[in-house]
FITI-894561 format. One record per residue: residue number from 0; residue in three letters; x, y, z of N, C-alpha, C in turn. Coordinates in steps of 0.02 Angstrom, whole numbers. Each point is the difference from the previous one (the first is absolute). Layout:
N
R pos code    nc1    nc2    nc3   cac1   cac2   cac3    cc1    cc2    cc3
R NUM  ALA      X      Y      Z      X      Y      Z      X      Y      Z
...
% end
This chain:
100
R pos code    nc1    nc2    nc3   cac1   cac2   cac3    cc1    cc2    cc3
R   0  MET  -1786    993    372     -1    -66    -28     -2      4    -76
R   1  SER     57      8    -27      2      9    -72      2    -68    -35
R   2  LYS    -22      2    -61      0    -61    -40     71    -21    -16
R   3  GLN     45     49     -6     70    -17    -14     31    -40     56
R   4  THR    -14     19     61     28    -36     58    -30    -70      3
R   5  ASP    -65     -5    -11    -32    -66      1     29    -45    -55
R   6  ARG     12     29    -58     28    -38    -55     72    -21     16
R   7  ALA     38     44     30     69    -17     19      0    -58     51
R   8  ILE    -47      1     46     -5    -54     49    -18    -66    -34
R   9  ARG    -49      3    -45    -20    -62    -36     59    -28    -40
R  10  GLU     37     44    -34     56    -23    -39     56    -28     44
R  11  ALA     11     31     57     52    -24     46    -19    -68     29
R  12  VAL    -63     -9     16    -24    -65     27      8    -53    -54
R  13  ALA    -19     16    -62      5    -48    -54     73    -18    -14
R  14  ARG     44     50      1     71    -13    -13     30    -43     56
R  15  LEU    -18     15     62     25    -40     56    -23    -72     -6
R  16  ALA    -63    -10    -19    -26    -68     -9     36    -36    -56
R  17  ARG     15     35    -54     36    -31    -56     72    -18     21
R  18  ILE     31     42     39     68    -14     23     -1    -60     47
R  19  GLN    -50     -4     44     -4    -57     45    -13    -65    -37
R  20  ARG    -33      5    -59    -10    -60    -41     60    -14    -44
R  21  ARG     51     43      4     62     -5    -39    -14      8    -75
R  22  ASP    -42     48    -16    -14     16    -70     52     50    -23
R  23  SER     41    -19    -48     56     43    -20    -22     65    -34
R  24  THR    -63      4    -23    -23     62    -30     -8     56     51
R  25  ALA     -1    -17     64     -8     51     52     66     34     17
R  26  LEU     56    -28    -23     65     29     15     13     62    -42
R  27  SER     38     46     28     20     59    -39     53    -21    -50
R  28  GLY     20     46    -43     47    -17    -53     67    -26     26
R  29  GLY     28     35     48     64    -21     28     -5    -66     37
R  30  GLU    -54     -7     38    -11    -63     36     -9    -58    -48
R  31  ALA    -37     12    -53    -12    -53    -50     65    -20    -33
R  32  ALA     43     49    -16     64    -16    -31     43    -43     46
R  33  ARG      3     20     63     39    -39     48    -29    -70     10
R  34  TYR    -67     -3      2    -34    -65     10     15    -47    -59
R  35  PHE     -8     25    -61     11    -43    -58     74    -19     -7
R  36  GLY     44     45     19     72    -17     -1     16    -56     49
R  37  ALA    -26      6     61     12    -52     51    -34    -65    -20
R  38  SER    -59      5    -31    -35    -60    -22     39    -35    -55
R  39  ALA     31     38    -44     40    -29    -54     60    -37     29
R  40  VAL     32     30     50     57    -33     32    -23    -65     33
R  41  SER    -56      4     36    -26    -59     35    -19    -55    -50
R  42  LEU    -31     20    -54    -20    -49    -51     61    -32    -33
R  43  THR     49     41    -16     61    -25    -31     35    -50     46
R  44  GLN      5     18     63     33    -45     47    -42    -64     10
R  45  GLY    -66      7     -2    -43    -58      6      8    -48    -58
R  46  ILE      8     28    -59     11    -42    -60     65    -38      7
R  47  ARG     49     32     31     66    -32     10      0    -44     63
R  48  ARG    -57     -6     31     -8    -40     61     44     23     57
R  49  ARG      3     66      7     36     30     55    -49     43     39
R  50  ASN     18     13     62    -40     45     41     21     72    -15
R  51  ALA    -47     45      8     14     71     -8    -29     38     59
R  52  PRO     29    -11     60    -29     30     59      1     77      0
R  53  MET     51     29    -30      3     74     -2    -56     28    -43
R  54  ALA    -13    -33    -56    -54     23    -44    -68    -10     33
R  55  ASP     -8    -56     35    -63    -13     35    -11     52     55
R  56  ARG     53     16     37     -7     51     53    -14     68    -31
R  57  ALA     30     15    -57    -12     63    -33    -73      6    -22
R  58  ILE    -28    -54    -25    -70      0    -21    -45     11     61
R  59  ASP     14    -35     55    -40     10     61      6     71     26
R  60  ARG     60     29     -4     11     68     23    -38     50    -45
R  61  ILE     -1    -12    -65    -36     44    -46    -74      1     18
R  62  TRP    -29    -60     11    -71     -3     18    -14     33     67
R  63  ALA     45    -11     48    -10     30     67      4     76     -4
R  64  ASP     48     26    -38      7     72     -8    -60     30    -36
R  65  ALA    -23    -34    -52    -59     24    -37    -62      0     44
R  66  GLU     -7    -51     42    -57     -2     46      4     56     51
R  67  ALA     60     14     25      8     54     48    -17     68    -31
R  68  VAL     22     10    -61    -15     63    -35    -75      7    -12
R  69  ALA    -32    -54    -22    -72      2    -13    -39     12     64
R  70  ALA     22    -30     55    -34     11     63      9     72     24
R  71  ALA     59     28    -11     12     70     19    -43     47    -43
R  72  GLU     -7    -15    -64    -42     41    -44    -73     -3     23
R  73  LEU    -22    -59     19    -69     -8     24    -10     38     65
R  74  ALA     48     -4     46     -6     36     63     -1     76    -12
R  75  ALA     41     24    -46      1     71    -16    -67     23    -29
R  76  ALA    -28    -40    -44    -64     18    -30    -56      0     53
R  77  GLN      3    -48     45    -51     -2     53      8     59     48
R  78  GLN     62     20     14     11     59     42    -25     63    -34
R  79  ALA     10      4    -66    -24     58    -37    -76      3      3
R  80  LYS    -33    -57     -6    -72     -1      4    -23     20     70
R  81  ALA     34    -24     52    -18     19     68      9     75     11
R  82  ALA     53     28    -28     11     72      6    -55     39    -36
R  83  GLU    -21    -24    -59    -55     33    -35    -64     -2     40
R  84  ILE    -14    -57     30    -61     -7     40      3     46     61
R  85  ALA     58      4     32      7     44     58     -8     73    -20
R  86  ALA     29     19    -56     -6     69    -24    -72     17    -17
R  87  GLU    -35    -47    -31    -70     11    -17    -42      6     64
R  88  ALA     14    -42     49    -37      4     63     13     66     35
R  89  GLU     62     22     -1     17     65     31    -35     57    -37
R  90  ARG     -2     -4    -65    -33     52    -39    -74      2     16
R  91  ARG    -31    -58      5    -71     -2     15    -16     24     70
R  92  SER     43    -19     48    -14     21     69     11     75      8
R  93  SER     49     28    -35     10     73      5    -56     37    -35
R  94  LYS    -29    -30    -50    -54     31    -37    -63      3     43
R  95  LYS    -10    -51     43    -60     -4     40      2     45     62
R  96  LYS     59     25     18      4     43     58    -40     64    -14
R  97  GLY    -46     12     43    -44     57    -10     26     63     35
R  98  TRP    -43     45      6     18     63     32      4     -6     75
R  99  TRP    -22    -54     27      2    -10     71     62    -34     19
% end
């Protein structure tokens, strides 16, 4: 149970929560660029009183992809912690085996 793994889990949980709140600071650089580009198209079309369904779908897809990535990162961090706990338990149980 390392502090690094615990920290990675805390950060992944926080990032996932920020993505679910649609906080744009949680997006990676590429995701943020695509998000702001699609938002600009949507805003421009809105100013012209037109619909921009492709831009709106792109924004929804960016958020969905970011949430999936963050959830996968969280699952990976939790699996790493479970593996560390199992390894530590195995080490302790092998240590306790006596001469009998």
